[in-house]
N, C-alpha and C positions, 0 to 999 in steps of 0.2 A: 636117779632116773626121773623121780618126781620133779625135782627142781629143774631138771633139763626140760621135762614136759611143760612145766609152768612157764619156763623161760621161752620155750618154743611157742607155747600158747600166747604168752605175753608178747613175744616178738611178732607172732602172727597177728594178734589184736592190734598191736602198735602199728604193724605194717598196714593193716586194714584201715585203721584210723588215719594213718598218714596218707594212705591212698585216697580215702574219702576226702580228706582235707585238701589234697592237691586238686582233686576233681572239682570241688567247690570253688577253689581259687581260679581255675581255668574258666568256669562259667561266669564268675564275677568279672573276670578280665574281659571276656567276650562282650558281656552286657555293657561294661564300661566303655569299650571301644565303640559299640553301636551308639551309645549316648553321645560320645565325642563326635562321631561322624554326623549325627543329627544336628548337634550344636554348630558344627562347622558349616553345614549346609544352610542352616537358618541364618547364621551370621553372614554368609556369602550372599544369600538372597536379600537380606536386609541392606547390605552394602550396595548391591546392585540397584535396589529401589531408591536408596539415598542418592546414588550417583545420577540416576535418571531424573529425580526431582531437582537436584542441583543443576544439571545441565539444562533442563527445561526452563528453570528460572533465569539462568544466565542468558540463554538465547532470547527469551522473552524480554529481558532487560535491554539487550542489544537492539532488538527490533523497536522497542519503545523509544529509546534514546535517539536512534537513527531517524525516527519519524518526526522528531520535534520540529525540524525545519518546515515540515508540511503544515504544522499548526499555523505558521506565519502566513502561508498562502491562504488557508481557509479563513483565518481571522481577517485578513485584508479584504477578501471577497465579502464576508459577512458585514464587517464594520463599514465598508464603503457604501453599502446599500442604504444605510441610515445617515452616515456622516455627510454624504453628498448633498443631502437636503439642507444641512446647516452650512456647509462650505459655500453652496450656491447663494445662500442668504447673506453670509458674512463677507465673502470676497466678490460678490456680484458677478459671477461667471456666467457665460452664455450657455445655451444648450449644447452647442458644438464643443465648447471647452469641457463641459460636463462629460460628454461622450469620450473625448480624448483622455481626460483624467482617469476615467474608469477603465478604459480599454488599453491604455498605454502600458500598464504593468504586464499584461499578458504578452503584448508584442515585444517589449524589451526583455522579458524573461527568456525569450528564445536565445538571446545573446548569451545569457548565463548557461542555458542548456547546451548550446553549441560548444561553448568553451569548457563546460563541465566534463564532457566525455574525455577530451584530451587531457585536461587538468588531472582528472582522477586516475588516468593511466600513468601520469608522471609522479604526482605526490601521494597518490593513494586515495582510497575511498574515504577513509576516516578524516583525513585533513582537508579534503574537499568540502565535507560537511561543516567543518569549523570555519573555513574560508567563507562559505555561504552565509553563515550566521553573522560574521563580522560585517560583511557588506550590507546585509539587511539592517543591522543595528544603526549603521551610519545613516542610511536612507531614512529610517524611521525617526531618528532624532531631527533630521532636517525637515521632514514633513510636519512634525509636531511644532516646530518653532517657525514655520514658514509665514512670512508677513504678506506674501502675494502669491498669485497663481503660478508665476514663473518659478519661484523658489520651491513651491509645492511640487511642481513637475520634476525638478532636479532630484528631490528626495524620492519621488515615486519611481524615477528611472533607476536609481541605485537600489531601491528595495526590489524592483523587478529583476535586476541582474542577480541579486542574492537569492531570490525565490527560484529563479531558473536553475541555478546551481543545485539548490536543495531538493527541488522536485525531481530532478533527473537522477541524482545519485542515491537517494534513499532506497528505492525499490531494488536497484542493482546490488547495493550492499547487503540488504536483507536476504535477497535470493541467494547470494553467494555464501552466506554463513548459515543458512537454515538447513535443518535436516529435510530430506525429500518428503517425508510423510506430513510435515507441518508447513512446507514452504508456501503453499497457497494462502493459508490463514495468516502467516506472519508477513507475507509480502503485501497483504491487504491493509496492513497497519498504516502506511502512509495515507491511504484514502480515509481510514478511520479518523486520523488526526486532522486531515483537511476538514472533514465534517465537524469534528469537535471544535476546530478553529472557527468555522462558520457560525456554529451555535454560540460560541463565546463572543463573536463579533455582534451577533444579533442582541445578545443579552447586554453587552456593553452599550449598544445604541439605546436600548430601552432604559438602562440604569443612569446614563449620563445625559439623556435628552433634556432633563430639567434644568441643566446649567445654562449659563448665558450663551448666546449664539457664538460669541467670539472664543469661548473656552471649551464648550462641550465637544466639538469635533476634534480638537487638539488632544484632549484627554483620551478620547476614543482611540486615536491613532497611537498615542504614547503607550497605552497598555500592551500593544503588540510587541513591544521590546522585550517583555518579560520572558516569553518562551525561549528566545535565543540565548538568554543568560544561562539557562539550565544546560544548554549544549556544551558550555565550557566544562561543567562538571562531568558530562557524559564522556568526554575524551579520556578521563582517567579510568573508565570502566570498560568501554567497548574495545575489542581488538581490531586489528586490521583484517581485511578480507583475506582468507586463505588463498583464494584464487589469484588475487592481485600479488600476494607474496610469491606464489609459484611463478608468475610472469616475471618477477624480479629475480628469479633463481634463488629465492630464500625458502627452500623446500622444508628445512627443519622447523623454521618458524611457522610455516603453514601447517605442518604436522601438529605442532603444539596447540594451534588454534582449533584444529579439527578434533583433537582430544577433548577440548572444552565444549564442543558443540555437537558431537555425535555420541548418542547414548551407548551404543555397542562399540567398545574399544577395538574389537576385532575387525570392524568395518573400516577403521581409519586408514590403514595401509591400502586397502582396495580403492577407497574413495580418492586417496592421494594419487594413486597410480592413474586413475581416470583423469584427474585434473591435470597432471603432468602431461599425459598424452594429448589431452585437448588443447593445452597451451603450446604444444609443439616443442616440448623440452625433454623428450625421452632421452635417457642416458646423459642428462645434464647439458645437452646441446640444443640450441634453437634451430628449428628447421628454416630453410629459406622460404620466405613468404612475401607476397605482394604487400606494399604499404596498405594500412587500413583504409585510407581515403580512396585509394585506387580500387580496392576490392568492393567498396560500397558504390563507387561510380560505375564500375563494370562488373556487376555481380554474376556469379555462377547461378545456374537455375535454382539450387537449394537456397542460396542467399537471397535471390530475387523473391522467392516465395516467402521467406522470413520478413523481408522488407515490406512486401505488400501487406502481410498480416499485421506486423507491428505498427507501421506508419498508418495503415488504413484504420485500425481500431482506435488509434489515438485521435485521428481526425473525426471519426464518427462520434466519439465521446463528446466532442464539443459542438459540432455542427447541428446536433439535435437540440441545442438551445439551453443546456443546463445552466451555463453561466449567466445567460440573459434572465432565466427564471430566478436565479439567486440574487444577482446584482440589482435587478429592476423589479423585484417582487413588490415593493411599495407602489411603483407605477402601475403594475398589473392590478393590484388590489384597488387602487384609485379608479382604474377603468371599470372595475367590477362594481364600484359604488361606495367604498370606504373612504371617508374624507378626513377624519381626525388623525393627526400625526401619531399620537400615542397608540391608537387602535391599529394603525398601519404597522407600526413597529412591533406591537404585540402579535399581530398575525404572522409577521416574518419570524418571530421566535418559534411559533408553532411549526413553520417550515423547517427551521433548524433542528428542532427536537426530532421531527419525523426522519429527516435525512440521517441524523446521527444514530437513531435507534435501529434503522434498517441496515446500516452498514455493519452493525454488530451481528445481525442475522446472517449476512453474507460471509462474515468471518467464520462463523460456526459451520456453514454448509459447504464452503468452497472446496475443502479437501475431503468431504464426505460424498457429495453428489457430483462433483466435477465442475469444470468451468463452463462447458457448453449448455447444460440445462439451465444454469442460472442466467447465462447470457440470453438464451431464448426467452425465458420468463421476463427478463428485464426489458429487452427491446420491444417485445410485443406489448407489454404493459405500458411502457412509455408512449408508444404509438397511440394506444387507446386513450390515454389521459390527455395527450396533446391535442388530439382530434376533438375530444369532448370539451376541452378548455376553449378551443377555437369557436365551437358552436355556442358555448355559454356566453362568451364575450360578444359574439356577433348578434345573438338573437334574444337573449334573456334580459338585456338592459341592466338597470341598477337596483333591481328589487332584492329582497332578502334571499329568494331562491337563487338568483344569479350570484350573489356574494358567497353563499354557502357552497354552491357547486364550484365556483372559482377556487376557493380555499381547498376544497376536497381534491380537485384536479391537480392543483399545484403540489399539494402534499403527496398525492398519489404518484405524480411524475418523479419527484425527488426520491420517493420510497423505492420505486422500481429501478431508478437509476442506481441507487445505493446498493441494491441487492445484487446487481450484475455488472452493468457497463462501467460503473464508477471504479470499483476495485479490480475487476478482471482485466481492464485495459492495462493497468500498471503491472499486474501479475504477469500477463503474457509477454509484454515487451521486456521484462527482466528475465524471462525464462528461455525464450526461443532462440536467441542469438548465440553463436559460438563465443567462447571465452575471449579470443583475440579481438573480436569485434564488439563485444557486449556493451561496453561503456559508451563507445561512440555511436553505435547503432541505436542504443536506447536514447542517447542524446538527440539523435535525428528524429526519433519518434516524438520525444518531448517537444521538439521545435514545432512539429506539425500540430501538436496539441495546443501549444501556446499561441501559434499564429491563428488557428481557427477560433480559439477562445477570444483573442483580441479582436478579430474581425467581427465576431458576433456581438461582443460587448460594445464596440465602437460604432456599429451600424444599427443597433436595435431601435433606438429612439427615432432615427431618421427613417428607417424602414417602416416603423409603426405609423409614422405620420403619412407615409406614402400609401401603404396597403392596409392600414389599421393594425392594431395589436392582434385582433382576431385573425386577420390574413397572415400575419407573421407566424403565429402558432400553427396555422394550417400548413405553412411551408415546413416548419420544424417537424410536424407529424409525417409529412411525406418523406423527409430525410430519415426519420426514425424507422419508417417502414423499409427503406433501403438497407438500413443497418441490420435488419433481420436476415435479409438475403446474404449480406456480407458475412455474417456469423456462420451461416449455413455452408457457404462455399469456401471460405478462406481461413477459418479458424479450426485448428485441430484440438483434440482433447489432450491435455498435458498432465492431468491428475496422476499422481503416483509414479511419475517418471523422474529420474535424475536429470540435471541440466545437460549432461553429456548424452543421455538417451534421447532427449528431445531434439538435440542437434541431428542425431541419426534419423529421427522421424522425418525431418524435412528433406533428407537425401532421396527418399522415395515417396513421392506424393501419393502414390496408390495405397500406401500403408495407412493413410488417413481413414480410408473406408473401413478398415478393420478395427480402428481404435477410436474413431470419433463417435459422438453421441448424437443420435438423430432426434427429430422433433418430438417423437413419441415419448422420449425419456423426460422431456420437460413437462409434457402433459401428466406423466406419472408423478413428477415432482409436485405439480400443483395439487393433484388429488391427495398426495401424501401430506402436504402442508395443510 
């Protein structure tokens, strides 16, 4: 009985021990599972962060490479302001020839912009950028080697066509690959690179001005070939626009591009469905539509509103005189009282630095405060600076105060331009049009931009001789004042909306009242800054 009792006790103890052991095992297992779940959650969060960083870097790289063609336009604008001094001395050209040489690029670039819309619909956005770079390179080589004014003009015409292609397609491409939340900032990159090109042109003028008259302007123009070389490397990195791929019924390829450019993978299918619907290809079939050119010539009310907004803001960007200010800044500084060529070119470098610095501010703010507040601050600021410059040149003569105020007003004008009108013009025209019309309608807007730019550049010297430089800038100030009214009446706020949502916004003009930003918001922005 004792042995049995011991055994029972022993069995009981063993049973108790075993039971306790099992209990501890279950607790350890539960804790281990909790740790595993925490580790999995941390790993998943880390992977999501890495994916977001990777996608942002990829989209940023695409925007940068797509904007390289715009460096060419900026460089040409900047470098020609100084090179023309030496071209005039070397080739003995007249004042009229000088105006034509400076302004012809903008006029001819409209041919590239017109052809660029249709070309990009046929061969794609990506290869249109490559084509633009090749044409510009040929023109730049001809300009560099030109022995006469006539050959120089041939090279300038080819360069203008290439620039027209590049200026038109870059904002469209970037808008089509960018996430909605960053689209405004990324679409402003072409304007950033135009400003960077202008600054490089000014620096090139200053750096090579010490060479012989026969050589210096040729070296200045030759340096402009370098940015287009990098575009060749870009073609191996950037994808085709997903929206263009959808238009070609290559939906799966478009989906793979969206997976690379949208941070939240769950949104890819929703965004793709929106694009397919906007392209008129639901269920894999294209809807019957009017040809693009006919829809632009006989637009419906929503399309008409889009055309007024897009074409109007492109024209206002140029008729307020920004290209005259940049191309002829040495002439303006001469009028203010600066006579030495080196000092003239050094002053233009200050203009370039200001223009480039303030476009970076716009890039930071455009997706945070919206398009309209920046547009109000920009147009009002430009009006004040242009009016003050007119008074300075007209009444203060050639004294030190006049020189200082002239430099301040010109730098202020380009600063306000860069904060709003400069980048937002291109952002809006790449956002507001429906997918089926976007490339060719944007091209039409770019044509208006280039025509106005050319007319201003080709008439500035003659107009200045007729009504004085002071009177010319007073005219620019009046036009700038009109641009404030245009921004108020015709430009909706597009911040935070997908391209497809913006299209719907134009369907009902009354919806602008609920979504647009009024003048008081720009005052709040100024106080905040």
